[in-house]
N, C-alpha and C positions, 0 to 999 in steps of 0.2 A: 533742650531748647526752651526759650521763654514762650509762655502761652500768649496767644493772640486772641483778641476779641473778634467776634463775628464781623465780617466785612472788611477786615484789615488786610486781606490778601489783594494787593493792587493788581491792576491789569498787566503791568510790566513783569510781574513775577509769576503769573498764572502758569506758564509753561514749566517753570522750575518746580512749582508746588505740585503740579500734576505728576511729576516723576518721583516724588518722595513719599515715604510712608507718613500717614496722617491719622490723627484721632480727633473726633469731634466729641467733646465732653458735655454731657447734659445732666443737670441736677435731677435726680429721681424724686419729684414731688409726688407724695402718696395721697390717695383720696382719704377722706375722713368721714366715716359713717356717723350720722348724728351731729355733725358740725353745725354751728349756728348758720342762719340764713346769710348768704353772701359768699360762703366759702366755695361752693360749687361753681359759681360764676367766675371767681378768680382762678380756680383750678382749671376749668375749661379754657379760659383765656390764655393761661400759661402754656398749656400743651399745644394750643393752636399756634401760638407764637413760636414755640420750639419747632414745630413742623415747618413753618414758613422759613425760619432762619436756617434750619438744616438744609432745606431745599436750595437756599441761596448759597450756602457753603458748597453744596454738591456741584452747583453750576460753576463755581470758581476753582474749587480744589479737587473735585473728584467725587463720583457717586459712591455712596456707602456700599462697601463689599462685605463687611463683617460687622456683627453686632455683639457687644459684650455687656452684660448687665450684672451689677453687684447684687448679691442676695438671692439670685435666681439659680436654682439647681437644675442641671440638665442642659440640653441643647436642642436645636431644631424645633420641630413642632411642639415637643413637650415644654420647652422653655417659653415659646410664644403663648401656649395655652395657659401657662402659669401667670404670665403677664396679663393676659386677657381676663383671668379670674380675679386678679388683685389690683389692676391699675388700668382702667379703661382709657385714660388719657395717653399714657405711654403706649398702650396697645395700638391706638390709631396711628401713632408716629411710626411704629415698627412694622405694622402689618403691610403698609404700602411698600416699605423697603424690602421686606421679605418677598413680597409678590413680584418685585422687580429683580430679584435674584440675590439679595443679600443673604449671607449665611449667619444664622444665630449660633454663635460658638458657645461651648461650655467654658465658663469663666471661673466659677467657684469650685474649690475642692470640698466635697461634702463633709468630710471628717474635720478639716480645719475650720470651716465655717461654723459647724455646729458647736465646736469647742469654744470658739470666740463668743458665740451667742450665750452659751451656758455659763462660762466664766464671767461674762458681763452681767448676767442675771444675778450671779452670786454676789457681785459687788454692790448690788442695789437692794439687798435684803436687810440692811441695818445691822451690820456686824458690830460686836462689842469688843472682842479681843483684837488688839492691834497686831499681834503676831500672825493671827489667822488672816486678818485683812491684808497684811503685807504679802503673805504667801499667795493669796488669791490674786492680788494685783500683779504679782510677778508672773503667775500662770497666764493671766489675761494678756499681759504685755508680750509674753513669749509667743503665744499662739497668734496674736495680732500681727507681730512681725513676720512670722512664718506665712501667714495668709497673704500679707501684702507682697512678700517675695514670690509667692505662687502666682498672684494676679499679674505681677510685672513679667514673670516668665511666660505666662499665657499670651500676653500682648507681644512680647518679643518673638515668640515662635509662631503666633497665629496671624500676624499681619505681614503679608508679603510685600515685596518691593512695589512701590507706586500705588499700593492699595490705601483706601480710606476706611476707617472703622468708626463706628458710633459706640460710645461708652455711656451707659446710664449708671450713675452712682450717687453717693452722698457727699463726696468731697471733691470740689472743683480743683483742688491743689494736689490731687492724686498724682504720684510720681510715675512717669512713663519712661520707657526705655530710651536710651540715647539714640539720636538720629531720627526720632519720630517727631514730626511737626504737631504741635498741640493747639487746638482751637477751642475756646470756651464759648458755648452757646448760652448766652445770659441775657435774655430779653428783659425789658423793663417790667414786664408782667410778673417776673419773679420778685423784684423789689416791691411791687405793689401788693403781691400776695403776702410777703413777709411783714410789710407794714400793717396790712389789714389784720393778720393774725395777732401781732403784738398789740394793736389797738383794741381788738376784741377781747383778748385775754385781760388787758388792763380794765376794761369796762366790766367784765365778769367778776374780777377780783374786787373791784370797787363796790359792785352790787352785793357781793357776799359780805364784805366788811360792813356795809350799811345795815344789812339784815341782822348781823351779829350785834351791832350796836343797838338796833331796835329791840332785839330780843332781851338784851341786858336791861335796857331802860324799862321795858314792859315788866320784866321780872321785879325790878326795883320798886315800881309803883304799885305792883300787885301785892 
């Protein structure tokens, strides 16, 4: 099914939506320790907006019954604790849903996830031999495909008829099982954060370039 933006579930279809399986997909924005001033403000604003929009979706399409989070190993209290330790913004959104009865499901297969991470790291170490690079790329692609198949199977088996699930992940275009209604939670605060990050990175790069030029000119005159 085509993805719908938040708020697109009209009143005339609310009854039908309530009876179908649904997923609310949220981009997992991570905190950044030591980030330039301004990041935390945008980060907090994003997760506050997510909380508000998910609540709006719950009122229209159904209360979150299950939670799935990419990159999180385990389920239940263990998974929630991992979120609490790594992402305070996401934790605030999930804590209230768990308190209201949502079940934090196991999403990742530990073995597949660790293999994707490790092969991905191998791809970024600056390989020289093309044959080795191609073999590592093939391994990475193979385990990535297996992992995605596992995630889709977990959604297919884990979301029961008429239930709503919340998915936290990195790809809003994540493929979901057939017959499941898909809603993207995409507040304007996400665009604002992405623009801020891009602008800040450009300013940092510009400053670094200026410092290099200054160092060169200083060395030339010295």
